[in-house]
Residue frames as qw, qx, qy, qz and C-alpha x, y, z in Angstrom:
[[0.000, 0.886, 0.464, 0.000, 0.00, 0.00, 0.00],
 [0.358, 0.561, -0.037, 0.746, 1.08, 3.54, -0.64],
 [0.255, -0.209, -0.498, 0.802, 1.71, 6.04, 2.12],
 [0.117, -0.761, -0.533, -0.350, -1.25, 8.20, 3.17],
 [0.049, 0.402, -0.278, 0.871, -1.54, 11.49, 4.93],
 [0.513, -0.519, -0.681, 0.069, -2.99, 11.26, 8.41],
 [0.199, -0.753, 0.110, -0.617, -4.02, 13.84, 10.99],
 [0.596, -0.080, -0.668, 0.438, -2.20, 13.16, 14.28],
 [0.416, -0.806, -0.102, -0.409, -3.73, 14.39, 17.54],
 [0.606, 0.053, -0.542, 0.580, -1.19, 15.03, 20.29],
 [0.372, -0.695, -0.441, 0.429, -1.19, 16.87, 23.60],
 [0.265, -0.413, 0.121, 0.863, 0.52, 19.76, 21.80],
 [0.421, 0.527, -0.062, -0.736, -2.07, 20.08, 19.03],
 [0.850, 0.396, 0.336, -0.094, -2.73, 18.65, 15.58],
 [0.031, -0.634, 0.583, 0.508, -0.28, 17.84, 12.82],
 [0.870, 0.414, -0.052, -0.263, -0.46, 16.12, 9.45],
 [0.332, -0.553, 0.749, 0.151, 1.92, 13.24, 8.94],
 [0.638, 0.328, -0.595, -0.363, 2.61, 10.66, 6.28],
 [0.671, -0.263, 0.623, -0.306, 1.62, 7.19, 7.49],
 [0.000, 0.205, -0.916, -0.346, 2.51, 3.90, 5.79],
 [0.620, -0.034, -0.369, -0.692, -0.52, 2.49, 4.01],
 [0.522, -0.058, -0.848, 0.072, -0.14, -0.78, 5.92],
 [0.037, -0.125, -0.648, 0.750, -1.34, 1.05, 9.06],
 [0.456, 0.213, 0.081, -0.860, -4.53, 2.10, 7.32],
 [0.122, 0.010, -0.951, -0.282, -6.14, -1.27, 6.76],
 [0.337, -0.356, -0.751, -0.442, -9.89, -1.47, 6.17],
 [0.473, -0.642, -0.162, -0.581, -11.34, 0.50, 9.06],
 [0.813, -0.354, -0.395, 0.240, -9.30, -1.09, 11.81],
 [0.237, -0.929, 0.234, -0.164, -7.66, 0.77, 14.65],
 [0.891, 0.083, -0.229, 0.382, -3.98, -0.08, 14.88],
 [0.490, -0.782, 0.007, 0.384, -1.41, 1.31, 17.30],
 [0.458, 0.842, -0.212, 0.192, 1.06, 3.73, 15.79],
 [0.881, -0.212, -0.175, 0.385, 4.39, 2.19, 16.86],
 [0.469, 0.372, -0.098, 0.795, 6.19, 5.51, 16.42],
 [0.181, -0.457, 0.138, -0.860, 3.97, 7.58, 18.72],
 [0.117, -0.169, -0.872, 0.445, 2.85, 6.65, 22.22],
 [0.204, 0.465, 0.601, -0.617, -0.87, 6.93, 23.02],
 [0.431, 0.428, -0.218, -0.764, -2.06, 7.21, 19.40],
 [0.572, 0.214, 0.791, 0.046, -4.10, 4.90, 17.26],
 [0.166, 0.238, -0.480, -0.828, -4.72, 5.20, 13.55],
 [0.461, 0.388, 0.752, -0.267, -8.25, 4.53, 12.35],
 [0.002, 0.026, -0.590, -0.807, -9.48, 4.54, 8.77],
 [0.388, 0.534, 0.614, -0.432, -13.05, 5.66, 8.10],
 [0.612, 0.722, 0.324, 0.015, -13.83, 5.56, 4.38],
 [0.708, 0.355, 0.041, 0.609, -10.21, 6.28, 3.50],
 [0.028, -0.810, 0.124, -0.573, -10.06, 9.30, 5.83],
 [0.636, -0.084, -0.632, 0.436, -7.76, 8.40, 8.71],
 [0.394, -0.794, 0.030, -0.461, -8.62, 9.67, 12.18],
 [0.447, 0.253, -0.712, 0.479, -6.30, 9.31, 15.12],
 [0.650, -0.660, -0.320, -0.197, -7.64, 8.33, 18.51],
 [0.155, 0.546, -0.564, 0.600, -5.90, 9.65, 21.58],
 [0.576, -0.393, -0.693, 0.182, -6.09, 8.38, 25.10],
 [0.202, -0.683, 0.146, -0.687, -7.10, 10.39, 28.11],
 [0.046, 0.171, -0.830, 0.528, -6.63, 9.68, 31.80],
 [0.268, -0.434, -0.857, -0.080, -9.54, 7.75, 33.27],
 [0.160, -0.522, -0.517, 0.659, -10.22, 10.54, 35.78],
 [0.133, 0.371, -0.137, -0.909, -11.06, 12.88, 32.89],
 [0.012, 0.229, 0.882, 0.412, -13.42, 10.52, 31.07],
 [0.301, -0.185, -0.077, -0.932, -16.67, 12.44, 30.48],
 [0.680, -0.322, -0.553, -0.358, -19.01, 9.55, 31.32],
 [0.595, -0.250, -0.599, 0.473, -17.31, 8.93, 34.67],
 [0.110, 0.015, -0.227, 0.967, -17.34, 12.64, 35.43],
 [0.459, -0.275, -0.309, -0.787, -21.06, 12.90, 34.56],
 [0.715, -0.348, -0.604, -0.053, -21.87, 9.94, 36.81],
 [0.465, -0.138, -0.483, 0.729, -19.80, 11.55, 39.58],
 [0.130, -0.154, 0.018, -0.979, -21.73, 14.80, 39.23],
 [0.629, -0.347, -0.466, -0.516, -25.03, 12.88, 39.49],
 [0.680, -0.296, -0.596, 0.306, -23.80, 11.14, 42.68],
 [0.261, -0.034, -0.308, 0.914, -22.71, 14.51, 44.11],
 [0.361, -0.280, -0.215, -0.863, -26.12, 15.98, 43.28],
 [0.712, -0.369, -0.573, -0.171, -27.64, 13.07, 45.21],
 [0.535, -0.192, -0.505, 0.650, -25.39, 13.77, 48.19],
 [0.008, -0.124, 0.061, -0.990, -26.35, 17.44, 48.03],
 [0.516, -0.328, -0.387, -0.690, -30.09, 16.71, 47.78],
 [0.689, -0.341, -0.634, 0.087, -30.23, 14.10, 50.56],
 [0.432, -0.235, -0.430, 0.757, -28.54, 16.51, 52.96],
 [0.109, -0.210, -0.134, -0.962, -30.55, 19.51, 51.75],
 [0.568, -0.439, -0.493, -0.492, -33.84, 17.86, 52.74],
 [0.721, -0.456, -0.479, 0.207, -32.52, 17.19, 56.26],
 [0.415, 0.266, -0.262, 0.829, -30.50, 20.32, 56.98],
 [0.312, -0.559, 0.006, -0.768, -33.27, 22.36, 58.63],
 [0.850, -0.448, -0.230, -0.154, -34.08, 19.53, 61.07],
 [0.795, -0.029, -0.287, 0.534, -30.41, 19.08, 61.91],
 [0.185, 0.448, -0.157, 0.861, -29.91, 22.81, 62.47],
 [0.525, -0.563, -0.008, -0.638, -32.77, 22.87, 64.94],
 [0.927, -0.324, -0.186, -0.029, -31.82, 19.59, 66.69],
 [0.758, -0.402, 0.155, 0.490, -28.01, 19.56, 66.73],
 [0.211, 0.934, -0.076, -0.278, -26.51, 22.78, 65.38],
 [0.218, -0.626, 0.658, 0.358, -23.01, 21.44, 64.65],
 [0.515, 0.160, 0.814, 0.215, -24.45, 18.58, 62.55],
 [0.406, 0.825, 0.376, -0.116, -26.56, 21.09, 60.60],
 [0.024, 0.879, -0.351, -0.321, -23.45, 23.18, 59.95],
 [0.428, -0.289, 0.806, 0.288, -21.70, 19.97, 58.86],
 [0.550, 0.526, 0.647, 0.046, -24.53, 19.32, 56.39],
 [0.276, 0.938, 0.047, -0.205, -24.12, 22.83, 54.96],
 [0.170, -0.717, 0.598, 0.316, -20.35, 22.42, 54.61],
 [0.536, 0.028, 0.820, 0.198, -20.87, 19.02, 52.95],
 [0.506, 0.725, 0.466, -0.035, -23.32, 20.52, 50.45],
 [0.121, 0.929, -0.237, -0.256, -20.90, 23.36, 49.64],
 [0.348, -0.484, 0.754, 0.275, -18.07, 20.86, 49.21],
 [0.586, 0.298, 0.745, 0.108, -20.21, 18.64, 46.96],
 [0.415, 0.874, 0.216, -0.134, -21.12, 21.64, 44.80],
 [0.041, -0.841, 0.462, 0.279, -17.47, 22.72, 44.47],
 [0.460, -0.225, 0.827, 0.234, -16.34, 19.19, 43.56],
 [0.577, 0.553, 0.601, 0.001, -19.17, 18.89, 41.01],
 [0.287, 0.934, -0.050, -0.207, -18.14, 22.20, 39.39],
 [0.207, -0.661, 0.666, 0.278, -14.51, 21.02, 39.23],
 [0.543, 0.073, 0.821, 0.163, -15.60, 17.78, 37.54],
 [0.497, 0.748, 0.435, -0.063, -17.73, 19.73, 35.06],
 [0.336, 0.938, -0.015, 0.082, -15.47, 22.64, 34.17],
 [0.479, -0.754, 0.398, 0.208, -12.02, 21.86, 35.56],
 [0.400, 0.647, -0.626, -0.169, -8.81, 20.87, 33.82],
 [0.827, 0.064, -0.559, -0.002, -7.44, 17.31, 33.85],
 [0.356, 0.174, -0.665, 0.633, -5.39, 18.00, 36.97],
 [0.380, -0.184, 0.304, -0.854, -8.42, 19.56, 38.66],
 [0.822, -0.076, -0.364, -0.431, -10.47, 16.48, 37.78],
 [0.664, 0.075, -0.681, 0.300, -8.01, 14.29, 39.64],
 [0.065, 0.129, -0.541, 0.829, -8.09, 16.55, 42.71],
 [0.578, -0.146, -0.020, -0.802, -11.89, 16.73, 42.54],
 [0.813, -0.075, -0.549, -0.178, -12.19, 12.93, 42.56],
 [0.492, 0.043, -0.672, 0.552, -9.91, 12.77, 45.61],
 [0.151, -0.126, 0.348, -0.917, -11.71, 15.57, 47.45],
 [0.692, -0.129, -0.227, -0.673, -15.12, 14.09, 46.65],
 [0.745, -0.051, -0.662, 0.058, -14.02, 10.67, 47.87],
 [0.252, 0.055, -0.610, 0.749, -12.83, 12.22, 51.15],
 [0.412, -0.123, 0.109, -0.896, -16.19, 14.03, 51.52],
 [0.785, -0.089, -0.411, -0.455, -18.20, 10.89, 50.77],
 [0.663, -0.004, -0.695, 0.278, -16.11, 8.62, 53.00],
 [0.085, 0.085, -0.543, 0.831, -16.18, 11.04, 55.93],
 [0.571, -0.131, -0.022, -0.810, -19.95, 11.30, 55.59],
 [0.804, -0.065, -0.564, -0.175, -20.24, 7.50, 55.61],
 [0.455, 0.041, -0.676, 0.578, -18.08, 7.42, 58.75],
 [0.201, -0.133, 0.301, -0.923, -20.21, 10.13, 60.37],
 [0.729, -0.129, -0.286, -0.608, -23.40, 8.24, 59.53],
 [0.743, -0.028, -0.659, 0.115, -21.94, 5.04, 60.97],
 [0.231, 0.096, -0.592, 0.766, -20.90, 6.82, 64.17],
 [0.435, -0.156, 0.131, -0.877, -24.38, 8.29, 64.67],
 [0.828, -0.083, -0.346, -0.433, -25.90, 4.81, 64.29],
 [0.758, 0.000, -0.596, 0.263, -23.41, 2.97, 66.52],
 [0.477, -0.217, -0.503, 0.687, -21.83, 4.94, 69.38],
 [0.053, -0.915, -0.398, 0.023, -23.69, 8.20, 68.78],
 [0.406, 0.417, -0.077, 0.810, -22.27, 11.71, 68.65],
 [0.147, -0.247, -0.492, 0.822, -22.36, 14.41, 71.34],
 [0.345, 0.322, 0.222, -0.853, -25.89, 15.82, 71.64],
 [0.647, 0.296, -0.390, -0.585, -27.03, 13.29, 69.03],
 [0.203, -0.186, 0.949, -0.152, -27.82, 9.94, 70.60],
 [0.666, 0.275, 0.322, -0.614, -31.34, 9.61, 69.15],
 [0.705, 0.494, -0.357, -0.364, -30.20, 7.88, 65.95],
 [0.167, -0.415, 0.891, -0.074, -28.31, 5.03, 67.63],
 [0.382, 0.120, 0.915, -0.054, -29.48, 1.81, 65.99],
 [0.511, 0.649, 0.288, -0.484, -31.67, 3.68, 63.46],
 [0.329, -0.244, 0.715, 0.566, -30.29, 1.94, 60.36],
 [0.331, 0.462, 0.799, 0.197, -33.62, 1.90, 58.50],
 [0.126, 0.758, 0.173, -0.616, -34.14, 5.64, 57.97],
 [0.694, 0.608, 0.353, 0.155, -34.81, 6.21, 54.25],
 [0.199, 0.961, -0.185, 0.050, -32.71, 9.39, 53.97],
 [0.458, -0.655, 0.594, 0.086, -29.79, 7.61, 55.64],
 [0.776, 0.116, 0.594, 0.177, -30.01, 4.66, 53.25],
 [0.554, 0.797, 0.183, 0.156, -30.14, 6.97, 50.22],
 [0.113, -0.927, 0.355, 0.028, -27.22, 8.91, 51.63],
 [0.623, -0.392, 0.655, 0.174, -25.15, 5.73, 51.89],
 [0.749, 0.434, 0.474, 0.160, -26.13, 4.72, 48.34],
 [0.416, 0.896, 0.015, 0.153, -25.06, 7.99, 46.68],
 [0.255, -0.843, 0.473, 0.013, -21.93, 8.36, 48.82],
 [0.734, -0.187, 0.635, 0.152, -20.93, 4.76, 48.16],
 [0.699, 0.618, 0.322, 0.160, -21.59, 5.25, 44.45],
 [0.181, 0.956, -0.221, 0.064, -19.31, 8.29, 44.41],
 [0.486, -0.628, 0.602, 0.083, -16.54, 6.38, 46.20],
 [0.788, 0.153, 0.570, 0.175, -16.80, 3.53, 43.67],
 [0.535, 0.817, 0.149, 0.157, -16.69, 6.02, 40.77],
 [0.098, -0.924, 0.368, -0.006, -13.70, 7.81, 42.33],
 [0.659, -0.365, 0.638, 0.159, -11.82, 4.53, 42.71],
 [0.737, 0.444, 0.463, 0.211, -12.59, 3.70, 39.07],
 [0.326, 0.938, 0.015, 0.121, -11.56, 7.18, 37.92],
 [0.168, -0.864, 0.472, -0.053, -8.33, 7.27, 39.90],
 [0.942, -0.155, 0.299, 0.006, -7.49, 3.60, 39.55],
 [0.767, -0.194, 0.409, 0.456, -3.83, 3.11, 38.73],
 [0.006, 0.630, -0.305, -0.714, -3.60, 5.97, 36.24],
 [0.505, 0.269, 0.770, 0.282, -5.26, 3.89, 33.54],
 [0.145, 0.356, -0.247, -0.889, -6.16, 5.58, 30.31],
 [0.569, 0.464, 0.657, -0.168, -9.24, 5.22, 28.16],
 [0.280, 0.052, 0.564, 0.775, -9.30, 5.60, 24.41],
 [0.312, 0.744, 0.465, -0.364, -11.53, 8.17, 22.81],
 [0.529, 0.489, 0.380, 0.580, -11.62, 9.74, 19.37],
 [0.133, 0.766, 0.111, 0.619, -10.45, 13.33, 19.08]]
């Protein structure tokens, strides 16, 4: 096969490069042995190069993380007024958690790749500390808050654990071992 011109996508921008025709075989993606993290793909004789991105920046994972954070925000929003009237410091904790969840969600939506990584870590810390706090209120109790000891069946608490656990799982997947996912363009 003759050499073909191919558009190469790199971290530094785009460039056109001659590629041996053997790399452009019938619509298959083949690794470019000369360039790390690039794949050559032929679509109707118009090669497109796929790049890889860090898992923590994958848009589907980030969108799922934002949904989980919205769940964390909502579950605590519906209970914040009761907590403020019952145990003021827990109500303030709810407010700080909601602010933190909103900031992390914004970083996942509009941040750079490095901000995405930090957002996943910060969100995981928020979610895990909330799970620990929930567990403490249900087991040994907290100062001025002994009423919830043994109350594992409260619907808001169960939903809270679900969305916080989901975020932790997503964060582990997003941060897991610096893996990279392929995506076009």
